[in-house]
ZALOFI-320812 format. One record per residue (C-alpha): residue in one letter; residue number from 0; x, y, z. Coordinates in Angstrom, 3 decimals, always signed. Last residue first. Layout:
BEGIN
<r->A, k->NUM, px->X, py->Y, pz->Z>
...
This chain:
BEGIN
<r->G, k->239, px->-58.980, py->-14.081, pz->+67.957>
<r->L, k->238, px->-59.949, py->-10.433, pz->+68.291>
<r->N, k->237, px->-59.072, py->-9.237, pz->+71.776>
<r->H, k->236, px->-57.446, py->-5.976, pz->+70.775>
<r->F, k->235, px->-54.270, py->-3.930, pz->+71.125>
<r->V, k->234, px->-53.421, py->-0.797, pz->+69.148>
<r->R, k->233, px->-49.956, py->+0.751, pz->+68.985>
<r->Q, k->232, px->-48.180, py->+4.096, pz->+68.743>
<r->V, k->231, px->-51.029, py->+6.405, pz->+67.847>
<r->D, k->230, px->-50.163, py->+10.097, pz->+67.586>
<r->D, k->229, px->-49.561, py->+10.122, pz->+63.833>
<r->D, k->228, px->-52.834, py->+8.358, pz->+63.086>
<r->Q, k->227, px->-52.370, py->+5.413, pz->+60.715>
<r->E, k->226, px->-52.655, py->+2.941, pz->+63.575>
<r->L, k->225, px->-56.194, py->+4.135, pz->+64.297>
<r->M, k->224, px->-57.241, py->+3.538, pz->+60.706>
<r->D, k->223, px->-55.718, py->+0.049, pz->+60.766>
<r->V, k->222, px->-57.539, py->-0.895, pz->+63.966>
<r->L, k->221, px->-60.841, py->+0.404, pz->+62.565>
<r->E, k->220, px->-60.377, py->-1.611, pz->+59.365>
<r->L, k->219, px->-59.362, py->-4.560, pz->+61.539>
<r->V, k->218, px->-62.772, py->-4.610, pz->+63.217>
<r->E, k->217, px->-64.661, py->-4.553, pz->+59.923>
<r->T, k->216, px->-62.400, py->-7.325, pz->+58.614>
<r->A, k->215, px->-63.261, py->-9.481, pz->+61.639>
<r->K, k->214, px->-66.942, py->-9.104, pz->+60.741>
<r->E, k->213, px->-66.389, py->-10.391, pz->+57.203>
<r->E, k->212, px->-64.020, py->-13.140, pz->+58.328>
<r->P, k->211, px->-66.397, py->-14.601, pz->+60.901>
<r->L, k->210, px->-65.476, py->-13.620, pz->+64.461>
<r->E, k->209, px->-63.541, py->-15.329, pz->+67.247>
<r->I, k->208, px->-63.215, py->-13.543, pz->+70.582>
<r->L, k->207, px->-60.014, py->-13.903, pz->+72.588>
<r->N, k->206, px->-59.777, py->-14.108, pz->+76.355>
<r->E, k->205, px->-57.175, py->-12.550, pz->+78.665>
<r->A, k->204, px->-56.129, py->-10.060, pz->+76.004>
<r->I, k->203, px->-52.454, py->-9.099, pz->+76.194>
<r->Y, k->202, px->-51.591, py->-5.420, pz->+76.566>
<r->E, k->201, px->-48.018, py->-5.104, pz->+75.407>
<r->S, k->200, px->-44.727, py->-3.825, pz->+76.772>
<r->D, k->199, px->-41.664, py->-4.098, pz->+74.597>
<r->A, k->198, px->-38.579, py->-6.074, pz->+73.738>
<r->S, k->197, px->-37.352, py->-6.907, pz->+70.258>
<r->V, k->196, px->-34.884, py->-9.265, pz->+68.611>
<r->P, k->195, px->-33.662, py->-9.844, pz->+72.145>
<r->T, k->194, px->-29.911, py->-9.899, pz->+72.797>
<r->L, k->193, px->-28.807, py->-12.872, pz->+74.889>
<r->G, k->192, px->-25.567, py->-12.799, pz->+76.880>
<r->K, k->191, px->-27.119, py->-14.554, pz->+79.875>
<r->E, k->190, px->-26.862, py->-11.344, pz->+81.869>
<r->E, k->189, px->-28.898, py->-9.645, pz->+79.138>
<r->I, k->188, px->-31.795, py->-12.034, pz->+79.725>
<r->A, k->187, px->-31.589, py->-11.523, pz->+83.489>
<r->H, k->186, px->-31.520, py->-7.728, pz->+83.107>
<r->Q, k->185, px->-34.589, py->-7.778, pz->+80.851>
<r->L, k->184, px->-36.357, py->-10.025, pz->+83.357>
<r->K, k->183, px->-35.743, py->-7.594, pz->+86.213>
<r->G, k->182, px->-36.646, py->-4.568, pz->+84.124>
<r->F, k->181, px->-39.954, py->-6.042, pz->+82.961>
<r->D, k->180, px->-41.024, py->-7.428, pz->+86.349>
<r->A, k->179, px->-43.769, py->-4.831, pz->+86.933>
<r->F, k->178, px->-44.965, py->-5.501, pz->+83.370>
<r->A, k->177, px->-45.800, py->-9.081, pz->+84.327>
<r->C, k->176, px->-43.627, py->-11.372, pz->+82.244>
<r->R, k->175, px->-43.659, py->-12.777, pz->+78.736>
<r->I, k->174, px->-41.139, py->-14.645, pz->+76.602>
<r->I, k->173, px->-41.489, py->-15.342, pz->+72.893>
<r->L, k->172, px->-39.015, py->-17.584, pz->+71.099>
<r->Q, k->171, px->-38.950, py->-16.712, pz->+67.425>
<r->K, k->170, px->-39.014, py->-18.659, pz->+64.176>
<r->E, k->169, px->-38.652, py->-16.689, pz->+60.958>
<r->G, k->168, px->-41.835, py->-16.027, pz->+58.981>
<r->K, k->167, px->-40.546, py->-12.793, pz->+57.534>
<r->E, k->166, px->-42.270, py->-10.561, pz->+60.093>
<r->G, k->165, px->-41.404, py->-12.843, pz->+62.971>
<r->T, k->164, px->-42.835, py->-16.184, pz->+64.026>
<r->G, k->163, px->-43.951, py->-17.606, pz->+67.359>
<r->E, k->162, px->-43.077, py->-20.131, pz->+70.004>
<r->G, k->161, px->-43.932, py->-19.980, pz->+73.679>
<r->M, k->160, px->-42.896, py->-18.850, pz->+77.123>
<r->E, k->159, px->-45.099, py->-17.484, pz->+79.865>
<r->E, k->158, px->-44.630, py->-16.085, pz->+83.361>
<r->L, k->157, px->-40.939, py->-15.218, pz->+83.600>
<r->G, k->156, px->-40.365, py->-12.887, pz->+86.546>
<r->H, k->155, px->-36.711, py->-13.428, pz->+87.397>
<r->D, k->154, px->-37.136, py->-16.725, pz->+89.260>
<r->I, k->153, px->-38.619, py->-18.302, pz->+86.116>
<r->L, k->152, px->-35.650, py->-17.179, pz->+84.050>
<r->E, k->151, px->-33.275, py->-20.101, pz->+84.535>
<r->L, k->150, px->-35.973, py->-22.775, pz->+84.344>
<r->E, k->149, px->-37.405, py->-21.281, pz->+81.157>
<r->L, k->148, px->-33.949, py->-20.999, pz->+79.634>
<r->E, k->147, px->-33.274, py->-24.672, pz->+80.262>
<r->D, k->146, px->-36.569, py->-25.732, pz->+78.685>
<r->P, k->145, px->-36.114, py->-23.374, pz->+75.741>
<r->S, k->144, px->-32.607, py->-24.641, pz->+74.936>
<r->I, k->143, px->-31.160, py->-21.776, pz->+72.915>
<r->G, k->142, px->-28.667, py->-22.151, pz->+70.072>
<r->E, k->141, px->-31.013, py->-20.595, pz->+67.528>
<r->P, k->140, px->-34.208, py->-19.442, pz->+69.231>
<r->N, k->139, px->-33.870, py->-15.810, pz->+68.042>
<r->L, k->138, px->-35.575, py->-13.990, pz->+70.880>
<r->R, k->137, px->-38.755, py->-11.945, pz->+71.309>
<r->F, k->136, px->-39.333, py->-10.313, pz->+74.686>
<r->V, k->135, px->-42.760, py->-9.217, pz->+75.906>
<r->G, k->134, px->-43.407, py->-7.281, pz->+79.106>
<r->M, k->133, px->-47.014, py->-7.578, pz->+80.178>
<r->H, k->132, px->-50.124, py->-5.519, pz->+80.889>
<r->K, k->131, px->-52.980, py->-8.014, pz->+81.132>
<r->F, k->130, px->-56.175, py->-7.275, pz->+79.250>
<r->M, k->129, px->-59.906, py->-7.656, pz->+79.897>
<r->Y, k->128, px->-59.748, py->-5.303, pz->+82.903>
<r->A, k->127, px->-58.588, py->-2.572, pz->+80.521>
<r->V, k->126, px->-61.985, py->-2.551, pz->+78.783>
<r->S, k->125, px->-63.963, py->+0.251, pz->+80.468>
<r->G, k->124, px->-61.120, py->+1.196, pz->+82.774>
<r->T, k->123, px->-60.782, py->+4.738, pz->+81.487>
<r->S, k->122, px->-63.947, py->+5.706, pz->+79.628>
<r->G, k->121, px->-65.106, py->+4.347, pz->+76.309>
<r->L, k->120, px->-64.716, py->+5.268, pz->+72.656>
<r->N, k->119, px->-67.436, py->+3.427, pz->+70.758>
<r->G, k->118, px->-67.107, py->+1.766, pz->+67.373>
<r->S, k->117, px->-69.182, py->+2.093, pz->+64.224>
<r->H, k->116, px->-66.136, py->+2.574, pz->+61.974>
<r->K, k->115, px->-66.341, py->+6.336, pz->+61.489>
<r->N, k->114, px->-67.199, py->+6.901, pz->+65.147>
<r->F, k->113, px->-64.173, py->+4.991, pz->+66.439>
<r->C, k->112, px->-61.815, py->+6.838, pz->+64.091>
<r->A, k->111, px->-63.348, py->+10.219, pz->+65.024>
<r->R, k->110, px->-62.879, py->+9.434, pz->+68.719>
<r->V, k->109, px->-59.179, py->+8.744, pz->+68.147>
<r->N, k->108, px->-58.751, py->+12.008, pz->+66.249>
<r->A, k->107, px->-60.524, py->+14.070, pz->+68.907>
<r->V, k->106, px->-58.584, py->+12.333, pz->+71.684>
<r->T, k->105, px->-55.316, py->+13.149, pz->+69.938>
<r->R, k->104, px->-56.003, py->+16.797, pz->+69.220>
<r->V, k->103, px->-57.027, py->+17.549, pz->+72.797>
<r->V, k->102, px->-54.108, py->+15.505, pz->+74.146>
<r->N, k->101, px->-51.508, py->+17.591, pz->+72.335>
<r->D, k->100, px->-47.877, py->+16.479, pz->+72.702>
<r->T, k->99, px->-48.858, py->+12.862, pz->+72.172>
<r->A, k->98, px->-47.634, py->+9.299, pz->+72.435>
<r->T, k->97, px->-50.688, py->+7.073, pz->+72.046>
<r->E, k->96, px->-51.662, py->+3.563, pz->+73.101>
<r->V, k->95, px->-55.107, py->+2.460, pz->+71.933>
<r->I, k->94, px->-56.715, py->-0.372, pz->+73.892>
<r->L, k->93, px->-59.500, py->-2.097, pz->+72.000>
<r->A, k->92, px->-62.316, py->-4.486, pz->+72.961>
<r->I, k->91, px->-64.233, py->-6.354, pz->+70.254>
<r->G, k->90, px->-68.003, py->-6.183, pz->+70.824>
<r->H, k->89, px->-69.128, py->-6.675, pz->+67.235>
<r->P, k->88, px->-67.797, py->-3.318, pz->+66.020>
<r->A, k->87, px->-64.802, py->-1.879, pz->+67.883>
<r->Y, k->86, px->-65.109, py->-1.088, pz->+71.556>
<r->G, k->85, px->-63.219, py->+1.394, pz->+73.641>
<r->E, k->84, px->-60.147, py->+2.340, pz->+75.595>
<r->Y, k->83, px->-57.694, py->+5.181, pz->+75.233>
<r->L, k->82, px->-54.200, py->+5.196, pz->+76.715>
<r->V, k->81, px->-52.005, py->+8.290, pz->+76.989>
<r->I, k->80, px->-48.192, py->+8.304, pz->+76.889>
<r->D, k->79, px->-47.016, py->+11.906, pz->+77.098>
<r->Y, k->78, px->-44.567, py->+13.416, pz->+74.648>
<r->Q, k->77, px->-42.390, py->+16.467, pz->+75.309>
<r->T, k->76, px->-40.990, py->+17.947, pz->+72.116>
<r->T, k->75, px->-37.295, py->+18.797, pz->+72.245>
<r->D, k->74, px->-36.289, py->+22.320, pz->+73.197>
<r->K, k->73, px->-33.602, py->+21.485, pz->+75.755>
<r->G, k->72, px->-31.786, py->+19.017, pz->+73.561>
<r->S, k->71, px->-31.166, py->+15.389, pz->+74.498>
<r->A, k->70, px->-34.215, py->+14.202, pz->+72.548>
<r->R, k->69, px->-32.833, py->+15.771, pz->+69.401>
<r->K, k->68, px->-29.477, py->+14.038, pz->+69.866>
<r->I, k->67, px->-31.139, py->+10.672, pz->+70.518>
<r->A, k->66, px->-33.302, py->+11.042, pz->+67.402>
<r->A, k->65, px->-30.278, py->+12.031, pz->+65.309>
<r->E, k->64, px->-28.365, py->+8.967, pz->+66.520>
<r->V, k->63, px->-31.260, py->+6.696, pz->+65.581>
<r->K, k->62, px->-31.642, py->+8.332, pz->+62.181>
<r->D, k->61, px->-27.914, py->+7.982, pz->+61.531>
<r->K, k->60, px->-28.031, py->+4.303, pz->+62.510>
<r->P, k->59, px->-30.704, py->+3.504, pz->+59.946>
<r->M, k->58, px->-33.865, py->+1.869, pz->+61.341>
<r->N, k->57, px->-33.805, py->-1.781, pz->+60.330>
<r->A, k->56, px->-36.986, py->-2.541, pz->+62.319>
<r->A, k->55, px->-35.110, py->-5.031, pz->+64.500>
<r->R, k->54, px->-32.357, py->-2.437, pz->+64.960>
<r->A, k->53, px->-34.890, py->+0.111, pz->+66.164>
<r->N, k->52, px->-36.390, py->-2.476, pz->+68.529>
<r->Q, k->51, px->-32.986, py->-3.045, pz->+70.078>
<r->L, k->50, px->-32.591, py->+0.731, pz->+70.370>
<r->V, k->49, px->-35.894, py->+0.882, pz->+72.253>
<r->R, k->48, px->-34.688, py->-1.733, pz->+74.746>
<r->R, k->47, px->-31.444, py->+0.101, pz->+75.404>
<r->L, k->46, px->-33.414, py->+3.316, pz->+75.849>
<r->T, k->45, px->-35.501, py->+1.648, pz->+78.542>
<r->S, k->44, px->-32.398, py->+0.192, pz->+80.179>
<r->N, k->43, px->-30.789, py->+3.618, pz->+80.546>
<r->T, k->42, px->-27.301, py->+3.329, pz->+82.051>
<r->D, k->41, px->-25.457, py->+1.742, pz->+79.136>
<r->P, k->40, px->-28.081, py->+3.042, pz->+76.708>
<r->S, k->39, px->-26.752, py->+6.563, pz->+77.339>
<r->P, k->38, px->-29.043, py->+9.471, pz->+76.425>
<r->G, k->37, px->-30.744, py->+10.017, pz->+79.805>
<r->G, k->36, px->-33.401, py->+8.165, pz->+81.777>
<r->S, k->35, px->-36.829, py->+9.783, pz->+81.462>
<r->K, k->34, px->-36.179, py->+12.275, pz->+78.672>
<r->V, k->33, px->-34.030, py->+9.763, pz->+76.791>
<r->A, k->32, px->-36.739, py->+7.073, pz->+76.950>
<r->I, k->31, px->-39.525, py->+9.425, pz->+75.830>
<r->A, k->30, px->-37.471, py->+10.750, pz->+72.923>
<r->I, k->29, px->-36.406, py->+7.242, pz->+71.901>
<r->D, k->28, px->-40.010, py->+6.022, pz->+71.912>
<r->K, k->27, px->-40.946, py->+9.032, pz->+69.801>
<r->S, k->26, px->-38.173, py->+8.183, pz->+67.350>
<r->I, k->25, px->-39.494, py->+4.618, pz->+67.256>
<r->R, k->24, px->-42.863, py->+5.912, pz->+66.147>
<r->T, k->23, px->-41.333, py->+8.145, pz->+63.512>
<r->F, k->22, px->-39.268, py->+5.223, pz->+62.233>
<r->V, k->21, px->-42.391, py->+3.071, pz->+61.882>
<r->K, k->20, px->-44.162, py->+5.737, pz->+59.823>
<r->A, k->19, px->-44.175, py->+3.788, pz->+56.582>
<r->M, k->18, px->-46.017, py->+0.843, pz->+58.096>
<r->K, k->17, px->-44.860, py->-2.660, pz->+57.328>
<r->N, k->16, px->-43.150, py->-3.265, pz->+60.674>
<r->W, k->15, px->-46.286, py->-2.200, pz->+62.512>
<r->R, k->14, px->-48.492, py->-4.597, pz->+60.582>
<r->A, k->13, px->-46.597, py->-7.716, pz->+61.625>
<r->M, k->12, px->-45.862, py->-6.305, pz->+65.089>
<r->M, k->11, px->-49.514, py->-5.699, pz->+65.899>
<r->T, k->10, px->-50.782, py->-9.147, pz->+65.102>
<r->A, k->9, px->-53.081, py->-9.403, pz->+62.092>
<r->K, k->8, px->-55.154, py->-12.298, pz->+63.416>
<r->R, k->7, px->-54.188, py->-13.673, pz->+66.801>
<r->T, k->6, px->-52.526, py->-17.084, pz->+66.970>
<r->E, k->5, px->-48.943, py->-16.111, pz->+67.692>
<r->F, k->4, px->-48.741, py->-17.203, pz->+71.304>
<r->I, k->3, px->-47.978, py->-20.911, pz->+71.276>
<r->R, k->2, px->-48.781, py->-22.276, pz->+74.718>
<r->G, k->1, px->-46.170, py->-22.669, pz->+77.369>
<r->M, k->0, px->-42.996, py->-24.703, pz->+77.293>
């Protein structure tokens, strides 16, 4: 078993599940998945993953079906995934993932958040080298032998496995792979009859920076403001 992952303060999933706009964010994920691979989860692995995340967030079935129907229409909004990089106060690196239909609006809003909280919006590549783009699967560990599962998945792209907790403090088994191996590992997990609690791509910091509580709070205020923006899907950082 690898190291325990859930050590970062205010992890994205914990805050994300509490936010009122979670269903809007998932709806965007559905729209992007349907546009790229069609409306059937049986043949669209990306959509299948997003629907798993919708269930984990307790998104009502009618809202999910409505999002798929909208995304299947000819006049649905086209979203582009755009990443922004920069620094929060005290040298903390941020990657801001957005899904936008208006890049001019989005970059202006993101820049305003950085400026308001004494951060700096950087250029492409300014902090990305500090992160590793990975696929992350969260499983209910009940009935699973982690050691056996690790051996079975290592040939399918598994790089890291560890223990963590969910939103309600429930135990989870967290599996990571290089993003390039996401589909291969997802298929292997499904072949074993396992349904992830959630599956997504994340930017994992290579090295974490510890800050005193007061300074860490300043960083998280910027993170929270960014996450409140309608175009922002997720924010990743290297705050320990």
